[in-house]
C-alpha positions in Angstrom: -26.7 -54.7 -68.4 -26.1 -54.9 -72.0 -24.7 -52.2 -73.8 -27.0 -50.7 -76.8 -25.4 -50.3 -80.9 -25.5 -46.7 -79.9 -24.4 -46.4 -75.8 -20.2 -44.7 -74.9 -18.4 -46.4 -72.3 -17.6 -43.8 -69.6 -14.8 -41.3 -70.9 -11.3 -40.7 -69.0 -11.9 -39.1 -65.8 -10.6 -36.0 -66.4 -11.9 -33.6 -68.9 -10.1 -33.3 -71.6 -8.0 -36.4 -71.5 -7.6 -39.0 -74.2 -7.3 -42.7 -73.5 -5.3 -44.9 -76.4 -5.7 -48.0 -77.6 -3.5 -49.6 -80.1 -4.9 -52.6 -81.8 -3.0 -55.7 -82.1 -4.8 -57.0 -85.6 -2.8 -59.7 -86.9 -4.8 -59.6 -90.3 -2.6 -62.4 -92.1 -3.3 -64.8 -89.5 -5.7 -67.2 -90.8 -6.0 -69.8 -88.5 -9.3 -69.2 -86.9 -7.7 -68.8 -84.0 -11.6 -67.5 -83.1 -10.4 -64.3 -82.0 -14.0 -63.2 -81.3 -15.6 -66.0 -80.4 -17.3 -66.4 -77.3 -19.8 -69.0 -77.3 -23.3 -68.6 -76.9 -23.4 -64.8 -77.4 -24.9 -63.9 -80.4 -22.6 -61.6 -83.1 -25.0 -59.3 -82.4 -24.4 -58.9 -78.9 -20.7 -58.4 -79.2 -21.1 -56.1 -81.8 -22.7 -54.1 -80.3 -20.3 -54.6 -76.8 -16.9 -53.6 -79.5 -19.1 -50.2 -80.5 -19.6 -49.4 -76.9 -15.7 -49.6 -76.8 -15.3 -47.9 -80.3 -17.5 -44.9 -79.6 -16.0 -44.2 -75.8 -15.4 -40.7 -75.7 -12.2 -39.3 -75.7 -10.7 -42.8 -76.3 -8.3 -42.5 -79.8 -8.4 -46.1 -81.5 -5.7 -46.6 -84.7 -7.5 -47.8 -87.7 -10.3 -47.2 -86.1 -13.1 -46.6 -89.6 -11.2 -50.3 -90.3 -12.3 -51.6 -87.1 -16.1 -50.6 -87.5 -16.3 -52.5 -90.7 -15.3 -55.0 -89.7 -16.9 -55.9 -86.8 -20.0 -54.9 -89.2 -19.2 -57.6 -91.8 -18.4 -59.7 -88.8 -21.7 -59.8 -87.5 -23.6 -58.7 -90.8 -21.9 -61.1 -93.2 -21.7 -64.1 -90.8 -18.0 -63.9 -91.7 -15.2 -64.2 -89.4 -13.4 -61.5 -88.4 -10.0 -61.7 -90.1 -11.7 -61.3 -92.7 -14.0 -58.5 -92.5 -10.5 -56.7 -91.3 -8.5 -58.0 -94.0 -11.1 -57.5 -96.4 -11.7 -53.6 -94.8 -8.3 -53.1 -95.7 -7.5 -53.6 -98.7 -10.9 -51.3 -99.9 -9.1 -49.0 -97.5 -6.1 -49.1 -99.8 -7.9 -48.9 -102.7 -6.9 -52.6 -103.5 -10.3 -54.9 -104.6 -9.1 -58.2 -105.7 -8.5 -60.4 -102.7 -6.2 -64.1 -103.7 -8.0 -66.0 -101.1 -8.7 -70.0 -101.0 -12.1 -68.4 -98.7 -14.0 -67.5 -101.0 -16.9 -68.6 -99.0 -16.4 -65.6 -96.9 -14.8 -62.8 -99.4 -17.9 -63.2 -102.0 -20.1 -61.8 -99.2 -18.2 -58.6 -98.8 -18.9 -55.8 -101.3 -16.7 -54.6 -103.2 -14.1 -57.3 -103.3 -13.4 -59.6 -106.2 -12.1 -62.8 -104.6 -9.5 -64.9 -106.8 -8.4 -68.3 -105.7 -4.4 -69.0 -105.6 -3.8 -71.1 -109.2 -7.2 -70.7 -110.9 
């Protein structure tokens, strides 16, 4: 059964218990490894499942705000997840310029000015 965008996975079994998730995002690795490419699955479906995990009661996720923004842009702006994550990371630190050869994806993201190295 698919999980809707406002649904949550069951929390820890002991009341008041917390779980911790360590994310391993490699924001500088832009080898388009398809970290969120699941062939035949729509981006909105992937987004709803990731949101269900991130909204799990008692689950502590470092950089949750960055991941929420990145998954929204991934699905809504049709950009690679790593590009969306990098842009969210920049904005969270008050940075607004991205020096990248990937003008196509970064130009879709609000608040980011794209500059191509060497230009």
